[in-house]
DSSP file (Angstrom, degrees, kcal/mol; ACC not computed):
  #  RESIDUE AA STRUCTURE BP1 BP2  ACC     N-H-->O    O-->H-N    N-H-->O    O-->H-N    TCO  KAPPA ALPHA  PHI   PSI    X-CA   Y-CA   Z-CA
    1    1 A M              0   0    0      0, 0.0     2,-0.3     0, 0.0     0, 0.0   0.000 360.0 360.0 360.0 125.1    0.0    0.0    0.0
    2    2 A L        -     0   0    0      1,-0.0     2,-0.5     0, 0.0     0, 0.0  -0.568 360.0-129.8 -81.9 141.4    1.4    3.3   -1.1
    3    3 A K        -     0   0    0     -2,-0.3     2,-0.3     1,-0.0    -1,-0.0  -0.794  24.5-125.8 -90.5 129.3    1.4    6.2    1.3
    4    4 A V        -     0   0    0     -2,-0.5     2,-0.8     1,-0.1    85,-0.0  -0.557  13.3-143.4 -76.2 133.3    0.0    9.4   -0.3
    5    5 A K        -     0   0    0     -2,-0.3    85,-0.3    85,-0.1    -1,-0.1  -0.870  21.3-160.1 -98.1 109.7    2.2   12.4   -0.1
    6    6 A Y        -     0   0    0     -2,-0.8     3,-0.1     1,-0.1    80,-0.1  -0.540  16.5-113.9 -87.6 154.2    0.0   15.4    0.5
    7    7 A P        -     0   0    0      0, 0.0     2,-0.4     0, 0.0    59,-0.2  -0.230  47.4 -79.7 -72.0 172.8    1.0   19.0   -0.2
    8    8 A N  E     -A   65   0A   0     57,-2.7    57,-2.6    26,-0.1     2,-0.5  -0.629  51.4-166.7 -72.4 131.3    1.3   21.6    2.6
    9    9 A I  E     -A   64   0A   0     -2,-0.4    26,-2.7    55,-0.2     2,-0.5  -0.983  10.1-176.7-127.0 122.8   -2.1   22.8    3.6
   10   10 A T  E     -Ab  63  35A   0     53,-2.5    53,-2.8    -2,-0.5     2,-0.6  -0.978   7.5-163.3-118.6 125.3   -2.7   25.8    5.8
   11   11 A M  E     -Ab  62  36A   0     24,-3.4    26,-2.9    -2,-0.5     2,-0.6  -0.936   6.0-156.6-111.8 119.8   -6.2   26.7    6.8
   12   12 A Y  E     +Ab  61  37A   0     49,-3.2    49,-1.7    -2,-0.6     2,-0.2  -0.844  32.0 163.3 -90.6 124.7   -6.9   30.2    8.1
   13   13 A S  E     - b   0  38A   0     24,-2.7    26,-3.1    -2,-0.6    27,-0.4  -0.687  31.7-138.2-134.0-178.1  -10.0   29.9   10.2
   14   14 A R    >   -     0   0    0     24,-0.2     3,-1.0    -2,-0.2     6,-0.1  -0.988  36.0 -95.4-144.6 145.8  -12.1   31.7   12.9
   15   15 A S  T 3  S+     0   0    0     -2,-0.3     3,-0.1     1,-0.2     5,-0.0  -0.295 108.0  16.9 -58.9 145.1  -13.9   30.3   15.9
   16   16 A M  T 3  S+     0   0    0      1,-0.2     2,-0.7     2,-0.1    -1,-0.2   0.777  86.1 143.8  63.1  29.8  -17.6   29.5   15.4
   17   17 A C    <>  -     0   0    0     -3,-1.0     4,-2.3     1,-0.2    -1,-0.2  -0.896  38.6-160.0-102.8 114.1  -17.3   29.5   11.6
   18   18 A S  H  > S+     0   0    0     -2,-0.7     4,-2.2     1,-0.2    -1,-0.2   0.871  92.1  51.5 -65.1 -37.3  -19.5   26.9   10.0
   19   19 A D  H  > S+     0   0    0      2,-0.2     4,-2.4     1,-0.2    -1,-0.2   0.873 110.0  50.6 -66.2 -35.5  -17.6   26.8    6.8
   20   20 A C  H  > S+     0   0    0      2,-0.2     4,-2.7     1,-0.2     5,-0.2   0.922 109.4  50.4 -66.0 -43.9  -14.4   26.3    8.7
   21   21 A V  H  X S+     0   0    0     -4,-2.3     4,-2.4     1,-0.2    -2,-0.2   0.914 111.6  48.8 -59.6 -43.7  -15.9   23.4   10.7
   22   22 A R  H  X S+     0   0    0     -4,-2.2     4,-2.2     2,-0.2    -2,-0.2   0.925 112.3  47.0 -63.9 -45.7  -17.1   21.8    7.4
   23   23 A S  H  X S+     0   0    0     -4,-2.4     4,-2.3     2,-0.2    -2,-0.2   0.905 112.9  49.2 -65.3 -40.5  -13.7   22.1    5.8
   24   24 A K  H  X S+     0   0    0     -4,-2.7     4,-3.0     1,-0.2     5,-0.2   0.911 110.2  51.5 -63.1 -41.9  -11.9   20.8    8.9
   25   25 A A  H  X S+     0   0    0     -4,-2.4     4,-2.8    -5,-0.2    -2,-0.2   0.898 109.2  51.0 -62.2 -40.5  -14.3   17.8    9.0
   26   26 A F  H  X S+     0   0    0     -4,-2.2     4,-1.7     2,-0.2    -2,-0.2   0.942 113.7  43.7 -61.6 -48.2  -13.6   17.1    5.3
   27   27 A L  H  <>S+     0   0    0     -4,-2.3     5,-2.9     2,-0.2    -2,-0.2   0.920 116.2  47.2 -64.8 -43.7   -9.8   17.1    5.9
   28   28 A D  H ><5S+     0   0    0     -4,-3.0     3,-1.6     1,-0.2    -2,-0.2   0.929 110.3  52.1 -63.2 -45.8  -10.1   15.1    9.1
   29   29 A K  H 3<5S+     0   0    0     -4,-2.8    -1,-0.2     1,-0.3    -2,-0.2   0.855 114.4  43.2 -59.2 -36.1  -12.4   12.5    7.6
   30   30 A N  T 3<5S-     0   0    0     -4,-1.7    -1,-0.3    -5,-0.2    -2,-0.2   0.315 111.5-121.6 -94.0   7.5  -10.1   12.0    4.7
   31   31 A K  T < 5 +     0   0    0     -3,-1.6    -3,-0.2     1,-0.2    -2,-0.1   0.877  56.1 157.0  54.9  42.6   -7.0   11.9    6.9
   32   32 A I      < -     0   0    0     -5,-2.9    -1,-0.2    -6,-0.1    -2,-0.1  -0.887  39.7-128.5-100.0 119.1   -5.4   14.8    5.1
   33   33 A P        +     0   0    0      0, 0.0     2,-0.3     0, 0.0   -24,-0.1  -0.377  37.9 160.4 -70.1 144.1   -2.9   16.7    7.3
   34   34 A Y        -     0   0    0    -26,-0.1     2,-0.5    -2,-0.1   -24,-0.2  -0.979  36.9-124.2-155.3 162.1   -3.2   20.5    7.6
   35   35 A K  E     -b   10   0A   0    -26,-2.7   -24,-3.4    -2,-0.3     2,-0.4  -0.957  25.6-153.2-111.6 130.1   -2.1   23.3    9.8
   36   36 A E  E     -b   11   0A   0     -2,-0.5     2,-0.4   -26,-0.2   -24,-0.2  -0.882  10.5-173.5-107.9 134.8   -4.9   25.5   11.2
   37   37 A I  E     -b   12   0A   0    -26,-2.9   -24,-2.7    -2,-0.4     2,-0.6  -0.984  17.6-143.3-127.7 119.9   -4.4   29.2   12.2
   38   38 A N  E >>  -b   13   0A   0     -2,-0.4     3,-1.3   -26,-0.2     4,-0.8  -0.722   5.1-154.9 -83.6 118.2   -7.2   31.1   13.9
   39   39 A I  T 34 S+     0   0    0    -26,-3.1     7,-0.3    -2,-0.6   -25,-0.1   0.650  92.0  62.5 -72.2 -13.4   -7.2   34.7   12.6
   40   40 A L  T 34 S+     0   0    0    -27,-0.4    -1,-0.3     1,-0.2     3,-0.1   0.701 110.6  39.5 -79.3 -19.4   -8.8   35.9   15.8
   41   41 A E  T <4 S+     0   0    0     -3,-1.3     2,-0.4     1,-0.2    -2,-0.2   0.512 116.7  51.2-103.4  -9.0   -5.8   34.7   17.8
   42   42 A D     X  -     0   0    0     -4,-0.8     4,-2.0     1,-0.1    -1,-0.2  -0.890  58.6-171.2-136.9 101.3   -3.1   35.8   15.3
   43   43 A T  H  > S+     0   0    0     -2,-0.4     4,-1.8     1,-0.2     5,-0.1   0.834  89.5  55.0 -65.7 -32.2   -3.2   39.4   14.0
   44   44 A Q  H  > S+     0   0    0      2,-0.2     4,-2.0     1,-0.2    -1,-0.2   0.909 107.6  50.1 -65.7 -40.6   -0.5   38.7   11.4
   45   45 A A  H  > S+     0   0    0      1,-0.2     4,-2.5     2,-0.2    -2,-0.2   0.887 107.0  55.0 -63.3 -39.0   -2.6   35.8   10.0
   46   46 A Q  H  X S+     0   0    0     -4,-2.0     4,-2.3    -7,-0.3    -1,-0.2   0.905 107.2  49.9 -61.6 -40.7   -5.6   38.1    9.9
   47   47 A K  H  X S+     0   0    0     -4,-1.8     4,-2.4     2,-0.2    -1,-0.2   0.893 109.1  52.4 -63.9 -40.1   -3.6   40.6    7.7
   48   48 A I  H  X S+     0   0    0     -4,-2.0     4,-2.2     2,-0.2    -2,-0.2   0.943 110.6  47.2 -60.3 -48.2   -2.6   37.7    5.4
   49   49 A V  H  X S+     0   0    0     -4,-2.5     4,-1.3     1,-0.2     9,-0.3   0.908 111.8  50.2 -62.2 -42.8   -6.2   36.6    4.9
   50   50 A I  H  <>S+     0   0    0     -4,-2.3     5,-2.7     1,-0.2     6,-0.5   0.904 111.4  49.0 -62.9 -41.3   -7.3   40.2    4.3
   51   51 A N  H ><5S+     0   0    0     -4,-2.4     3,-0.8     1,-0.2    -1,-0.2   0.878 111.5  49.1 -65.6 -37.5   -4.6   40.7    1.7
   52   52 A L  H 3<5S+     0   0    0     -4,-2.2    -1,-0.2     1,-0.2    -2,-0.2   0.714 113.2  48.1 -73.5 -20.3   -5.5   37.4   -0.1
   53   53 A N  T ><5S-     0   0    0     -4,-1.3     3,-1.4     3,-0.3    -1,-0.2  -0.170 117.4 -98.7-119.4  39.0   -9.2   38.3   -0.2
   54   54 A D  T < 5S-     0   0    0     -3,-0.8    -3,-0.2     1,-0.3    -2,-0.1   0.868  91.0 -39.3  50.2  46.2   -9.2   41.9   -1.6
   55   55 A G  T 3 <S+     0   0    0     -5,-2.7     2,-0.4     1,-0.3    -1,-0.3   0.482 114.5 112.4  89.4   2.3   -9.7   43.5    1.9
   56   56 A E    <   -     0   0    0     -3,-1.4     2,-1.4    -6,-0.5    -3,-0.3  -0.880  66.3-134.9-112.9 143.0  -12.1   40.9    3.4
   57   57 A A        +     0   0    0     -2,-0.4     2,-0.4    -3,-0.1    -7,-0.1  -0.509  41.3 172.2 -89.7  66.2  -11.4   38.5    6.2
   58   58 A R        -     0   0    0     -2,-1.4    17,-0.1    -9,-0.3   -46,-0.1  -0.640  21.1-128.3 -82.8 127.5  -13.0   35.5    4.4
   59   59 A V  S    S+     0   0    0     -2,-0.4   -40,-0.2     1,-0.2   -39,-0.2  -0.970  79.8  38.3-133.2 150.6  -12.6   32.2    6.1
   60   60 A P        +     0   0    0      0, 0.0    15,-3.3     0, 0.0     2,-0.6   0.436  68.7 174.9 -74.6 140.7  -11.7   29.5    5.6
   61   61 A T  E     -AC  12  74A   0    -49,-1.7   -49,-3.2    13,-0.2     2,-0.5  -0.976  14.2-166.3-105.5 123.8   -8.9   30.7    3.4
   62   62 A I  E     -AC  11  73A   0     11,-3.0    11,-2.9    -2,-0.6     2,-0.6  -0.948  11.7-161.8-121.1 127.1   -6.9   27.6    2.5
   63   63 A I  E     -AC  10  72A   0    -53,-2.8   -53,-2.5    -2,-0.5     2,-0.5  -0.935   7.1-173.2-109.0 123.7   -3.5   27.6    1.0
   64   64 A I  E     +AC   9  71A   0      7,-2.9     7,-2.9    -2,-0.6     2,-0.3  -0.971  22.5 150.6-115.6 122.5   -2.4   24.4   -0.7
   65   65 A D  E     +AC   8  70A   0    -57,-2.6   -57,-2.7    -2,-0.5     2,-0.2  -0.991  28.0 179.2-153.0 160.2    1.2   24.3   -1.9
   66   66 A N        -     0   0    0      3,-2.1   -60,-0.0    -2,-0.3    -2,-0.0  -0.663  61.8 -72.3-136.5-164.0    4.3   22.4   -2.6
   67   67 A Q  S    S+     0   0    0     -2,-0.2     3,-0.1     1,-0.2    -2,-0.0   0.770 129.3  34.1 -68.8 -23.3    7.7   23.6   -4.0
   68   68 A D  S    S+     0   0    0      1,-0.2     2,-0.3     0, 0.0    -1,-0.2   0.771 118.6  27.0-104.2 -30.9    6.3   24.2   -7.5
   69   69 A N        -     0   0    0      2,-0.0    -3,-2.1    19,-0.0     2,-0.3  -0.899  51.1-162.6-138.0 160.3    2.7   25.4   -7.2
   70   70 A K  E     -C   65   0A   0     -2,-0.3     2,-0.4    -5,-0.2    -5,-0.2  -0.988   2.0-169.8-145.2 135.3    0.3   27.1   -4.9
   71   71 A I  E     -C   64   0A   0     -7,-2.9    -7,-2.9    -2,-0.3     2,-0.5  -0.991   7.5-160.3-123.7 133.7   -3.5   27.3   -4.9
   72   72 A I  E     -C   63   0A   0     -2,-0.4     2,-0.4    -9,-0.2    -9,-0.2  -0.967  10.1-172.9-116.1 123.5   -5.4   29.7   -2.7
   73   73 A L  E     -C   62   0A   0    -11,-2.9   -11,-3.0    -2,-0.5     2,-0.5  -0.934   9.4-160.5-117.0 138.1   -9.1   28.9   -1.9
   74   74 A S  E    S-C   61   0A   0     -2,-0.4   -13,-0.2   -13,-0.2   -15,-0.1  -0.978  77.3 -19.4-119.2 122.1  -11.6   31.2   -0.1
   75   75 A E  S    S-     0   0    0    -15,-3.3    -1,-0.2    -2,-0.5   -14,-0.1   0.912  89.2-172.8  51.3  51.1  -14.7   29.6    1.4
   76   76 A P        -     0   0    0      0, 0.0    -1,-0.1     0, 0.0     2,-0.1  -0.361  22.5-121.7 -75.8 153.6  -14.4   26.5   -0.8
   77   77 A S     >  -     0   0    0      1,-0.1     4,-2.3    -2,-0.1     5,-0.2  -0.397  35.1-103.3 -75.7 167.6  -16.9   23.7   -1.0
   78   78 A D  H  > S+     0   0    0      1,-0.2     4,-2.7     2,-0.2     5,-0.2   0.889 124.4  52.4 -60.7 -38.5  -15.7   20.2   -0.2
   79   79 A L  H  > S+     0   0    0      2,-0.2     4,-2.7     1,-0.2     5,-0.2   0.931 109.1  48.1 -64.1 -46.1  -15.6   19.4   -3.9
   80   80 A E  H  > S+     0   0    0      1,-0.2     4,-2.2     2,-0.2    -2,-0.2   0.911 113.6  48.2 -60.6 -41.8  -13.5   22.5   -4.7
   81   81 A L  H  X S+     0   0    0     -4,-2.3     4,-2.4     2,-0.2    -2,-0.2   0.931 112.5  48.1 -64.1 -46.4  -11.1   21.6   -1.8
   82   82 A S  H  X S+     0   0    0     -4,-2.7     4,-2.3     1,-0.2    -2,-0.2   0.913 112.2  48.8 -60.6 -44.9  -10.9   17.9   -3.0
   83   83 A M  H  X S+     0   0    0     -4,-2.7     4,-0.9     1,-0.2    -1,-0.2   0.893 111.4  49.8 -64.7 -40.2  -10.2   18.9   -6.6
   84   84 A A  H >< S+     0   0    0     -4,-2.2     3,-0.7    -5,-0.2     4,-0.3   0.930 112.4  46.7 -65.8 -44.7   -7.5   21.4   -5.6
   85   85 A I  H >< S+     0   0    0     -4,-2.4     3,-1.9     1,-0.2     4,-0.4   0.895 105.7  60.0 -63.5 -39.7   -5.7   18.9   -3.4
   86   86 A S  H >< S+     0   0    0     -4,-2.3     3,-0.8     1,-0.3    -1,-0.2   0.760  92.4  67.6 -63.0 -23.6   -5.9   16.2   -6.1
   87   87 A K  T << S+     0   0    0     -4,-0.9    -1,-0.3    -3,-0.7    -2,-0.2   0.704 102.8  47.0 -67.7 -17.6   -3.9   18.4   -8.4
   88   88 A F  T <  S+     0   0    0     -3,-1.9     2,-0.5    -4,-0.3    -1,-0.2   0.501  93.2  91.0-100.8  -6.6   -0.9   18.0   -6.1
   89   89 A I  S <  S-     0   0    0     -3,-0.8     2,-0.2    -4,-0.4   -83,-0.1  -0.792  77.6-123.4 -98.9 128.2   -1.1   14.2   -5.7
   90   90 A D              0   0    0     -2,-0.5   -85,-0.1   -85,-0.3    -2,-0.1  -0.438 360.0 360.0 -65.8 134.4    0.8   12.0   -8.0
   91   91 A S              0   0    0     -2,-0.2    -1,-0.1    -5,-0.0    -2,-0.0   0.450 360.0 360.0 -98.2 360.0   -1.4    9.5   -9.8
């Protein structure tokens, strides 16, 4: 059985955010590793999210990257998140 090598995934979230809860549940259910940063607890992270989203603190903002590529998603559906991650996994 081959072990899947996932890209780096950083999720910027906020407490009590239903979309954040859904995205975390999707990643957890599929055993996809990620780093979560709460923008209410990290002012620098909040600035990053605002810069990535044209002045809005939209969460979850999810950055998926490896050494060659980067995809930034704002408030993605589970399907959008799955499709973006699959672009980084060798078939």
